Biopython code that builds the backbone (N, CA, C, O; Angstrom):
import numpy as np
from Bio.PDB.StructureBuilder import StructureBuilder

atoms = [
    (1, "UNK", "N", (110.809, 45.438, 140.974)),
    (1, "UNK", "CA", (111.217, 45.594, 139.599)),
    (1, "UNK", "C", (110.053, 46.023, 138.713)),
    (1, "UNK", "O", (110.255, 46.715, 137.715)),
    (2, "UNK", "N", (108.851, 45.620, 139.067)),
    (2, "UNK", "CA", (107.713, 46.082, 138.264)),
    (2, "UNK", "C", (107.503, 47.577, 138.448)),
    (2, "UNK", "O", (107.075, 48.259, 137.517)),
    (3, "UNK", "N", (107.798, 48.096, 139.635)),
    (3, "UNK", "CA", (107.557, 49.513, 139.932)),
    (3, "UNK", "C", (108.264, 50.434, 138.945)),
    (3, "UNK", "O", (107.680, 51.421, 138.498)),
    (4, "UNK", "N", (109.502, 50.128, 138.602)),
    (4, "UNK", "CA", (110.278, 51.011, 137.728)),
    (4, "UNK", "C", (109.600, 51.188, 136.375)),
    (4, "UNK", "O", (109.767, 52.223, 135.729)),
    (5, "UNK", "N", (108.840, 50.192, 135.944)),
    (5, "UNK", "CA", (108.148, 50.274, 134.651)),
    (5, "UNK", "C", (107.014, 51.286, 134.658)),
    (5, "UNK", "O", (106.554, 51.708, 133.598)),
    (6, "UNK", "N", (106.561, 51.675, 135.836)),
    (6, "UNK", "CA", (105.464, 52.642, 135.920)),
    (6, "UNK", "C", (105.960, 54.087, 136.006)),
    (6, "UNK", "O", (105.156, 55.018, 135.966)),
    (7, "UNK", "N", (107.253, 54.279, 136.121)),
    (7, "UNK", "CA", (107.798, 55.634, 136.225)),
    (7, "UNK", "C", (107.563, 56.380, 134.910)),
    (7, "UNK", "O", (107.854, 55.841, 133.843)),
    (8, "UNK", "N", (107.044, 57.608, 134.966)),
    (8, "UNK", "CA", (106.695, 58.361, 133.755)),
    (8, "UNK", "C", (107.825, 58.495, 132.734)),
    (8, "UNK", "O", (107.575, 58.380, 131.534)),
    (9, "UNK", "N", (109.048, 58.733, 133.174)),
    (9, "UNK", "CA", (110.152, 58.890, 132.219)),
    (9, "UNK", "C", (110.491, 57.570, 131.527)),
    (9, "UNK", "O", (110.873, 57.563, 130.357)),
    (10, "UNK", "N", (110.354, 56.466, 132.237)),
    (10, "UNK", "CA", (110.609, 55.154, 131.640)),
    (10, "UNK", "C", (109.538, 54.851, 130.594)),
    (10, "UNK", "O", (109.854, 54.426, 129.483)),
    (11, "UNK", "N", (108.281, 55.069, 130.946)),
    (11, "UNK", "CA", (107.180, 54.832, 130.011)),
    (11, "UNK", "C", (107.337, 55.713, 128.777)),
    (11, "UNK", "O", (107.168, 55.239, 127.653)),
    (12, "UNK", "N", (107.654, 56.976, 128.973)),
    (12, "UNK", "CA", (107.833, 57.900, 127.841)),
    (12, "UNK", "C", (108.978, 57.467, 126.933)),
    (12, "UNK", "O", (108.864, 57.539, 125.710)),
    (13, "UNK", "N", (110.065, 57.025, 127.519)),
    (13, "UNK", "CA", (111.216, 56.598, 126.714)),
    (13, "UNK", "C", (110.845, 55.426, 125.813)),
    (13, "UNK", "O", (111.184, 55.426, 124.629)),
    (14, "UNK", "N", (110.160, 54.436, 126.354)),
    (14, "UNK", "CA", (109.787, 53.281, 125.539)),
    (14, "UNK", "C", (108.696, 53.623, 124.530)),
    (14, "UNK", "O", (108.668, 53.046, 123.443)),
    (15, "UNK", "N", (107.808, 54.535, 124.859)),
    (15, "UNK", "CA", (106.803, 54.978, 123.886)),
    (15, "UNK", "C", (107.494, 55.654, 122.702)),
    (15, "UNK", "O", (107.077, 55.480, 121.557)),
    (16, "UNK", "N", (108.542, 56.418, 122.973)),
    (16, "UNK", "CA", (109.300, 57.055, 121.878)),
    (16, "UNK", "C", (110.029, 56.014, 121.031)),
    (16, "UNK", "O", (110.042, 56.107, 119.804)),
    (17, "UNK", "N", (110.633, 55.028, 121.684)),
    (17, "UNK", "CA", (111.343, 53.977, 120.948)),
    (17, "UNK", "C", (110.403, 53.291, 119.966)),
    (17, "UNK", "O", (110.770, 53.038, 118.818)),
    (18, "UNK", "N", (109.188, 52.991, 120.421)),
    (18, "UNK", "CA", (108.231, 52.264, 119.591)),
    (18, "UNK", "C", (107.366, 53.173, 118.725)),
    (18, "UNK", "O", (106.632, 52.686, 117.865)),
    (19, "UNK", "N", (107.439, 54.491, 118.941)),
    (19, "UNK", "CA", (106.627, 55.412, 118.153)),
    (19, "UNK", "C", (105.139, 55.191, 118.369)),
    (19, "UNK", "O", (104.359, 55.180, 117.417)),
    (20, "UNK", "N", (104.752, 55.015, 119.625)),
    (20, "UNK", "CA", (103.354, 54.723, 119.942)),
    (20, "UNK", "C", (102.918, 55.506, 121.174)),
    (20, "UNK", "O", (103.722, 56.175, 121.823)),
    (21, "UNK", "N", (101.648, 55.409, 121.475)),
    (21, "UNK", "CA", (101.113, 56.046, 122.680)),
    (21, "UNK", "C", (101.492, 55.214, 123.908)),
    (21, "UNK", "O", (101.633, 53.994, 123.826)),
    (22, "UNK", "N", (101.652, 55.888, 125.034)),
    (22, "UNK", "CA", (102.029, 55.203, 126.274)),
    (22, "UNK", "C", (101.040, 54.091, 126.634)),
    (22, "UNK", "O", (101.434, 53.034, 127.127)),
    (23, "UNK", "N", (99.759, 54.341, 126.381)),
    (23, "UNK", "CA", (98.714, 53.387, 126.742)),
    (23, "UNK", "C", (98.777, 52.100, 125.917)),
    (23, "UNK", "O", (98.184, 51.094, 126.307)),
    (24, "UNK", "N", (99.480, 52.116, 124.791)),
    (24, "UNK", "CA", (99.536, 50.953, 123.912)),
    (24, "UNK", "C", (100.735, 50.043, 124.178)),
    (24, "UNK", "O", (100.894, 49.023, 123.506)),
    (25, "UNK", "N", (101.572, 50.393, 125.139)),
    (25, "UNK", "CA", (102.743, 49.570, 125.446)),
    (25, "UNK", "C", (102.344, 48.301, 126.196)),
    (25, "UNK", "O", (101.437, 48.315, 127.028)),
    (26, "UNK", "N", (103.027, 47.220, 125.890)),
    (26, "UNK", "CA", (102.874, 45.959, 126.617)),
    (26, "UNK", "C", (104.243, 45.638, 127.210)),
    (26, "UNK", "O", (105.256, 45.711, 126.515)),
    (27, "UNK", "N", (104.271, 45.287, 128.479)),
    (27, "UNK", "CA", (105.533, 45.064, 129.175)),
    (27, "UNK", "C", (105.633, 43.615, 129.622)),
    (27, "UNK", "O", (104.651, 43.023, 130.071)),
    (28, "UNK", "N", (106.813, 43.056, 129.497)),
    (28, "UNK", "CA", (107.051, 41.710, 130.020)),
    (28, "UNK", "C", (108.174, 41.779, 131.044)),
    (28, "UNK", "O", (108.941, 42.742, 131.085)),
    (29, "UNK", "N", (108.256, 40.767, 131.851)),
    (29, "UNK", "CA", (109.332, 40.660, 132.826)),
    (29, "UNK", "C", (109.952, 39.289, 132.638)),
    (29, "UNK", "O", (109.408, 38.279, 133.084)),
    (30, "UNK", "N", (111.088, 39.268, 131.978)),
    (30, "UNK", "CA", (111.687, 38.007, 131.580)),
    (30, "UNK", "C", (112.823, 37.535, 132.470)),
    (30, "UNK", "O", (113.165, 36.353, 132.460)),
    (31, "UNK", "N", (113.401, 38.424, 133.226)),
    (31, "UNK", "CA", (114.508, 37.967, 134.044)),
    (31, "UNK", "C", (115.185, 39.075, 134.808)),
    (31, "UNK", "O", (114.877, 40.257, 134.655)),
    (32, "UNK", "N", (116.092, 38.665, 135.613)),
    (32, "UNK", "CA", (116.832, 39.580, 136.470)),
    (32, "UNK", "C", (118.203, 38.955, 136.697)),
    (32, "UNK", "O", (118.345, 37.732, 136.677)),
    (33, "UNK", "N", (119.188, 39.779, 136.909)),
    (33, "UNK", "CA", (120.501, 39.235, 137.237)),
    (33, "UNK", "C", (121.170, 40.127, 138.268)),
    (33, "UNK", "O", (120.838, 41.304, 138.407)),
    (34, "UNK", "N", (122.092, 39.559, 138.967)),
    (34, "UNK", "CA", (122.860, 40.303, 139.961)),
    (34, "UNK", "C", (124.263, 39.715, 139.998)),
    (34, "UNK", "O", (124.454, 38.515, 139.799)),
    (35, "UNK", "N", (125.223, 40.561, 140.251)),
    (35, "UNK", "CA", (126.604, 40.113, 140.359)),
    (35, "UNK", "C", (127.109, 40.420, 141.757)),
    (35, "UNK", "O", (126.845, 41.490, 142.306)),
    (36, "UNK", "N", (127.827, 39.484, 142.319)),
    (36, "UNK", "CA", (128.431, 39.715, 143.624)),
    (36, "UNK", "C", (129.638, 40.631, 143.449)),
    (36, "UNK", "O", (130.340, 40.524, 142.443)),
    (37, "UNK", "N", (129.898, 41.525, 144.398)),
    (37, "UNK", "CA", (130.995, 42.486, 144.254)),
    (37, "UNK", "C", (132.371, 41.831, 144.381)),
    (37, "UNK", "O", (132.697, 41.279, 145.432)),
    (38, "UNK", "N", (133.177, 41.886, 143.323)),
    (38, "UNK", "CA", (134.509, 41.291, 143.399)),
    (38, "UNK", "C", (135.421, 42.019, 144.376)),
    (38, "UNK", "O", (136.468, 41.492, 144.753)),
    (39, "UNK", "N", (135.035, 43.229, 144.793)),
    (39, "UNK", "CA", (135.849, 43.939, 145.781)),
    (39, "UNK", "C", (135.789, 43.252, 147.144)),
    (39, "UNK", "O", (136.677, 43.439, 147.975)),
    (40, "UNK", "N", (134.758, 42.468, 147.369)),
    (40, "UNK", "CA", (134.629, 41.721, 148.620)),
    (40, "UNK", "C", (135.426, 40.421, 148.547)),
    (40, "UNK", "O", (136.105, 40.039, 149.501)),
    (41, "UNK", "N", (135.332, 39.749, 147.400)),
    (41, "UNK", "CA", (136.053, 38.490, 147.198)),
    (41, "UNK", "C", (136.430, 38.404, 145.722)),
    (41, "UNK", "O", (135.549, 38.340, 144.865)),
    (42, "UNK", "N", (137.713, 38.402, 145.417)),
    (42, "UNK", "CA", (138.174, 38.438, 144.024)),
    (42, "UNK", "C", (137.682, 37.242, 143.208)),
    (42, "UNK", "O", (137.611, 37.325, 141.982)),
    (43, "UNK", "N", (137.345, 36.135, 143.863)),
    (43, "UNK", "CA", (136.847, 34.958, 143.140)),
    (43, "UNK", "C", (135.457, 35.194, 142.540)),
    (43, "UNK", "O", (135.009, 34.416, 141.698)),
    (44, "UNK", "N", (134.779, 36.256, 142.965)),
    (44, "UNK", "CA", (133.442, 36.564, 142.454)),
    (44, "UNK", "C", (133.485, 37.336, 141.138)),
    (44, "UNK", "O", (132.440, 37.583, 140.536)),
    (45, "UNK", "N", (134.662, 37.715, 140.689)),
    (45, "UNK", "CA", (134.781, 38.506, 139.464)),
    (45, "UNK", "C", (134.145, 37.765, 138.293)),
    (45, "UNK", "O", (134.376, 36.571, 138.104)),
    (46, "UNK", "N", (133.348, 38.480, 137.514)),
    (46, "UNK", "CA", (132.707, 37.889, 136.344)),
    (46, "UNK", "C", (133.769, 37.543, 135.317)),
    (46, "UNK", "O", (134.615, 38.374, 134.984)),
    (47, "UNK", "N", (133.724, 36.339, 134.825)),
    (47, "UNK", "CA", (134.680, 35.908, 133.810)),
    (47, "UNK", "C", (134.141, 36.247, 132.428)),
    (47, "UNK", "O", (132.942, 36.465, 132.256)),
    (48, "UNK", "N", (135.015, 36.291, 131.466)),
    (48, "UNK", "CA", (134.624, 36.621, 130.090)),
    (48, "UNK", "C", (133.557, 35.647, 129.600)),
    (48, "UNK", "O", (133.478, 34.504, 130.048)),
    (49, "UNK", "N", (132.745, 36.132, 128.672)),
    (49, "UNK", "CA", (131.768, 35.261, 128.050)),
    (49, "UNK", "C", (130.348, 35.419, 128.553)),
    (49, "UNK", "O", (129.483, 34.634, 128.164)),
    (50, "UNK", "N", (130.069, 36.393, 129.397)),
    (50, "UNK", "CA", (128.703, 36.530, 129.881)),
    (50, "UNK", "C", (127.831, 37.376, 128.964)),
    (50, "UNK", "O", (126.619, 37.434, 129.168)),
    (51, "UNK", "N", (128.409, 38.038, 127.956)),
    (51, "UNK", "CA", (127.592, 38.785, 126.998)),
    (51, "UNK", "C", (126.694, 37.811, 126.246)),
    (51, "UNK", "O", (127.094, 36.678, 125.977)),
    (52, "UNK", "N", (125.491, 38.241, 125.908)),
    (52, "UNK", "CA", (124.542, 37.366, 125.235)),
    (52, "UNK", "C", (123.594, 38.186, 124.371)),
    (52, "UNK", "O", (123.628, 39.417, 124.393)),
    (53, "UNK", "N", (122.760, 37.507, 123.620)),
    (53, "UNK", "CA", (121.738, 38.171, 122.812)),
    (53, "UNK", "C", (120.370, 37.627, 123.204)),
    (53, "UNK", "O", (120.238, 36.451, 123.543)),
    (54, "UNK", "N", (119.364, 38.475, 123.156)),
    (54, "UNK", "CA", (118.014, 38.063, 123.516)),
    (54, "UNK", "C", (117.123, 37.840, 122.304)),
    (54, "UNK", "O", (116.002, 37.351, 122.442)),
    (55, "UNK", "N", (117.597, 38.186, 121.144)),
    (55, "UNK", "CA", (116.826, 37.953, 119.928)),
    (55, "UNK", "C", (117.790, 37.794, 118.771)),
    (55, "UNK", "O", (118.928, 38.259, 118.828)),
    (56, "UNK", "N", (117.337, 37.146, 117.739)),
    (56, "UNK", "CA", (118.153, 36.949, 116.558)),
    (56, "UNK", "C", (117.464, 37.637, 115.391)),
    (56, "UNK", "O", (116.456, 37.140, 114.888)),
    (57, "UNK", "N", (117.990, 38.763, 114.959)),
    (57, "UNK", "CA", (117.394, 39.528, 113.873)),
    (57, "UNK", "C", (117.316, 38.772, 112.566)),
    (57, "UNK", "O", (116.506, 39.109, 111.702)),
    (58, "UNK", "N", (118.138, 37.763, 112.408)),
    (58, "UNK", "CA", (118.120, 36.979, 111.167)),
    (58, "UNK", "C", (116.941, 36.016, 111.107)),
    (58, "UNK", "O", (116.504, 35.642, 110.018)),
    (59, "UNK", "N", (116.423, 35.613, 112.257)),
    (59, "UNK", "CA", (115.339, 34.634, 112.245)),
    (59, "UNK", "C", (113.990, 35.198, 112.666)),
    (59, "UNK", "O", (112.982, 34.503, 112.537)),
    (60, "UNK", "N", (113.930, 36.423, 113.162)),
    (60, "UNK", "CA", (112.652, 36.980, 113.608)),
    (60, "UNK", "C", (111.843, 37.562, 112.463)),
    (60, "UNK", "O", (110.648, 37.813, 112.619)),
    (61, "UNK", "N", (112.473, 37.781, 111.317)),
    (61, "UNK", "CA", (111.763, 38.365, 110.192)),
    (61, "UNK", "C", (111.646, 39.873, 110.289)),
    (61, "UNK", "O", (110.912, 40.489, 109.515)),
    (62, "UNK", "N", (112.354, 40.474, 111.223)),
    (62, "UNK", "CA", (112.290, 41.915, 111.417)),
    (62, "UNK", "C", (113.647, 42.410, 111.889)),
    (62, "UNK", "O", (114.394, 41.687, 112.548)),
    (63, "UNK", "N", (113.950, 43.644, 111.546)),
    (63, "UNK", "CA", (115.193, 44.233, 112.032)),
    (63, "UNK", "C", (115.086, 44.666, 113.489)),
    (63, "UNK", "O", (116.099, 44.790, 114.177)),
    (64, "UNK", "N", (113.848, 44.900, 113.967)),
    (64, "UNK", "CA", (113.666, 45.444, 115.309)),
    (64, "UNK", "C", (112.387, 44.877, 115.902)),
    (64, "UNK", "O", (111.294, 45.230, 115.458)),
    (65, "UNK", "N", (112.501, 44.008, 116.891)),
    (65, "UNK", "CA", (111.310, 43.425, 117.489)),
    (65, "UNK", "C", (111.220, 43.624, 119.000)),
    (65, "UNK", "O", (110.170, 43.368, 119.588)),
    (66, "UNK", "N", (112.289, 44.072, 119.633)),
    (66, "UNK", "CA", (112.193, 44.327, 121.062)),
    (66, "UNK", "C", (113.184, 45.404, 121.472)),
    (66, "UNK", "O", (114.186, 45.642, 120.797)),
    (67, "UNK", "N", (112.889, 46.037, 122.571)),
    (67, "UNK", "CA", (113.792, 47.019, 123.172)),
    (67, "UNK", "C", (113.865, 46.681, 124.648)),
    (67, "UNK", "O", (112.847, 46.365, 125.264)),
    (68, "UNK", "N", (115.040, 46.743, 125.214)),
    (68, "UNK", "CA", (115.175, 46.444, 126.630)),
    (68, "UNK", "C", (116.198, 47.369, 127.250)),
    (68, "UNK", "O", (116.999, 48.002, 126.562)),
    (69, "UNK", "N", (116.149, 47.430, 128.547)),
    (69, "UNK", "CA", (117.091, 48.259, 129.274)),
    (69, "UNK", "C", (117.336, 47.603, 130.614)),
    (69, "UNK", "O", (116.745, 46.570, 130.929)),
    (70, "UNK", "N", (118.186, 48.188, 131.381)),
    (70, "UNK", "CA", (118.484, 47.677, 132.701)),
    (70, "UNK", "C", (118.474, 48.801, 133.715)),
    (70, "UNK", "O", (118.552, 49.976, 133.356)),
    (71, "UNK", "N", (118.378, 48.447, 134.946)),
    (71, "UNK", "CA", (118.401, 49.414, 136.027)),
    (71, "UNK", "C", (119.649, 49.162, 136.856)),
    (71, "UNK", "O", (119.642, 48.312, 137.747)),
    (72, "UNK", "N", (120.728, 49.898, 136.571)),
    (72, "UNK", "CA", (121.949, 49.688, 137.346)),
    (72, "UNK", "C", (121.781, 50.211, 138.768)),
    (72, "UNK", "O", (121.281, 51.316, 138.978)),
    (73, "UNK", "N", (122.193, 49.425, 139.721)),
    (73, "UNK", "CA", (122.063, 49.806, 141.125)),
    (73, "UNK", "C", (123.367, 50.349, 141.693)),
    (73, "UNK", "O", (123.420, 50.761, 142.852)),
    (74, "UNK", "N", (124.410, 50.351, 140.886)),
    (74, "UNK", "CA", (125.715, 50.814, 141.334)),
    (74, "UNK", "C", (126.414, 51.475, 140.156)),
    (74, "UNK", "O", (126.123, 51.157, 139.003)),
    (75, "UNK", "N", (127.319, 52.377, 140.432)),
    (75, "UNK", "CA", (128.040, 53.050, 139.353)),
    (75, "UNK", "C", (128.787, 52.055, 138.480)),
    (75, "UNK", "O", (129.406, 51.118, 138.984)),
    (76, "UNK", "N", (128.726, 52.259, 137.184)),
    (76, "UNK", "CA", (129.439, 51.422, 136.224)),
    (76, "UNK", "C", (130.916, 51.794, 136.293)),
    (76, "UNK", "O", (131.282, 52.934, 136.007)),
    (77, "UNK", "N", (131.755, 50.852, 136.667)),
    (77, "UNK", "CA", (133.178, 51.158, 136.841)),
    (77, "UNK", "C", (133.866, 51.496, 135.524)),
    (77, "UNK", "O", (134.918, 52.134, 135.526)),
    (78, "UNK", "N", (133.286, 51.075, 134.394)),
    (78, "UNK", "CA", (133.908, 51.359, 133.099)),
    (78, "UNK", "C", (133.554, 52.754, 132.583)),
    (78, "UNK", "O", (134.337, 53.364, 131.855)),
    (79, "UNK", "N", (132.370, 53.264, 132.961)),
    (79, "UNK", "CA", (131.963, 54.582, 132.469)),
    (79, "UNK", "C", (131.960, 55.633, 133.566)),
    (79, "UNK", "O", (131.945, 56.829, 133.274)),
    (80, "UNK", "N", (131.974, 55.204, 134.828)),
    (80, "UNK", "CA", (131.938, 56.149, 135.935)),
    (80, "UNK", "C", (130.569, 56.771, 136.140)),
    (80, "UNK", "O", (130.438, 57.775, 136.839)),
    (81, "UNK", "N", (129.543, 56.175, 135.528)),
    (81, "UNK", "CA", (128.182, 56.693, 135.650)),
    (81, "UNK", "C", (127.244, 55.573, 136.063)),
    (81, "UNK", "O", (127.635, 54.407, 136.104)),
    (82, "UNK", "N", (126.008, 55.932, 136.369)),
    (82, "UNK", "CA", (124.979, 54.925, 136.640)),
    (82, "UNK", "C", (124.299, 54.569, 135.332)),
    (82, "UNK", "O", (123.088, 54.739, 135.193)),
    (83, "UNK", "N", (125.054, 54.085, 134.389)),
    (83, "UNK", "CA", (124.491, 53.755, 133.083)),
    (83, "UNK", "C", (124.977, 52.393, 132.633)),
    (83, "UNK", "O", (125.937, 51.842, 133.171)),
    (84, "UNK", "N", (124.291, 51.864, 131.634)),
    (84, "UNK", "CA", (124.702, 50.594, 131.051)),
    (84, "UNK", "C", (125.813, 50.844, 130.056)),
    (84, "UNK", "O", (125.996, 51.968, 129.589)),
    (85, "UNK", "N", (126.537, 49.822, 129.738)),
    (85, "UNK", "CA", (127.645, 49.935, 128.800)),
    (85, "UNK", "C", (127.264, 49.268, 127.492)),
    (85, "UNK", "O", (126.957, 48.076, 127.471)),
    (86, "UNK", "N", (127.278, 50.020, 126.400)),
    (86, "UNK", "CA", (126.994, 49.478, 125.073)),
    (86, "UNK", "C", (128.321, 49.302, 124.359)),
    (86, "UNK", "O", (129.059, 50.265, 124.152)),
    (87, "UNK", "N", (128.617, 48.073, 123.988)),
    (87, "UNK", "CA", (129.838, 47.827, 123.232)),
    (87, "UNK", "C", (129.522, 47.921, 121.749)),
    (87, "UNK", "O", (128.353, 47.930, 121.363)),
    (88, "UNK", "N", (130.542, 47.989, 120.921)),
    (88, "UNK", "CA", (130.337, 48.104, 119.470)),
    (88, "UNK", "C", (129.524, 46.950, 118.911)),
    (88, "UNK", "O", (128.785, 47.128, 117.943)),
    (89, "UNK", "N", (129.648, 45.776, 119.501)),
    (89, "UNK", "CA", (128.936, 44.611, 118.970)),
    (89, "UNK", "C", (127.716, 44.220, 119.790)),
    (89, "UNK", "O", (127.092, 43.199, 119.502)),
    (90, "UNK", "N", (127.357, 45.003, 120.803)),
    (90, "UNK", "CA", (126.251, 44.589, 121.667)),
    (90, "UNK", "C", (124.892, 44.793, 121.029)),
    (90, "UNK", "O", (123.958, 44.051, 121.334)),
    (91, "UNK", "N", (124.753, 45.762, 120.163)),
    (91, "UNK", "CA", (123.479, 45.983, 119.479)),
    (91, "UNK", "C", (123.726, 46.872, 118.275)),
    (91, "UNK", "O", (124.757, 47.537, 118.177)),
    (92, "UNK", "N", (122.785, 46.875, 117.381)),
    (92, "UNK", "CA", (122.933, 47.725, 116.200)),
    (92, "UNK", "C", (121.830, 48.756, 116.189)),
    (92, "UNK", "O", (120.779, 48.553, 116.796)),
    (93, "UNK", "N", (122.056, 49.846, 115.512)),
    (93, "UNK", "CA", (121.048, 50.899, 115.461)),
    (93, "UNK", "C", (120.565, 51.099, 114.051)),
    (93, "UNK", "O", (119.709, 51.950, 113.807)),
]
sb = StructureBuilder()
sb.init_structure("model")
sb.init_model(0)
sb.init_chain("A")
sb.init_seg("    ")
for serial, (resi, resn, name, xyz) in enumerate(atoms, 1):
    if name == "N":
        sb.init_residue(resn, " ", resi, " ")
    sb.init_atom(name, np.array(xyz, "f"), 0.0, 1.0, " ", f" {name:<3s}", serial, name[0])
structure = sb.get_structure()
């Protein structure tokens, strides 16, 4: 998981998000998650309520204090692509 952070396109994307030089980025590794495929066993299906927030803009004193992304290892069944799904309430721009 650390390797993906060294990929040039990933570094460039986060440098653009923060409006800084690539050399000035600081990276953390806070967690990882995996879901078992419900196609193998229907009882493994993720139940509602797993959406969460990693920061609270009301208490951090800033509108924007972190940026994060994920590395999907399988096609997203909702979008048909290898991308993450952003819902209307998942983040603000």
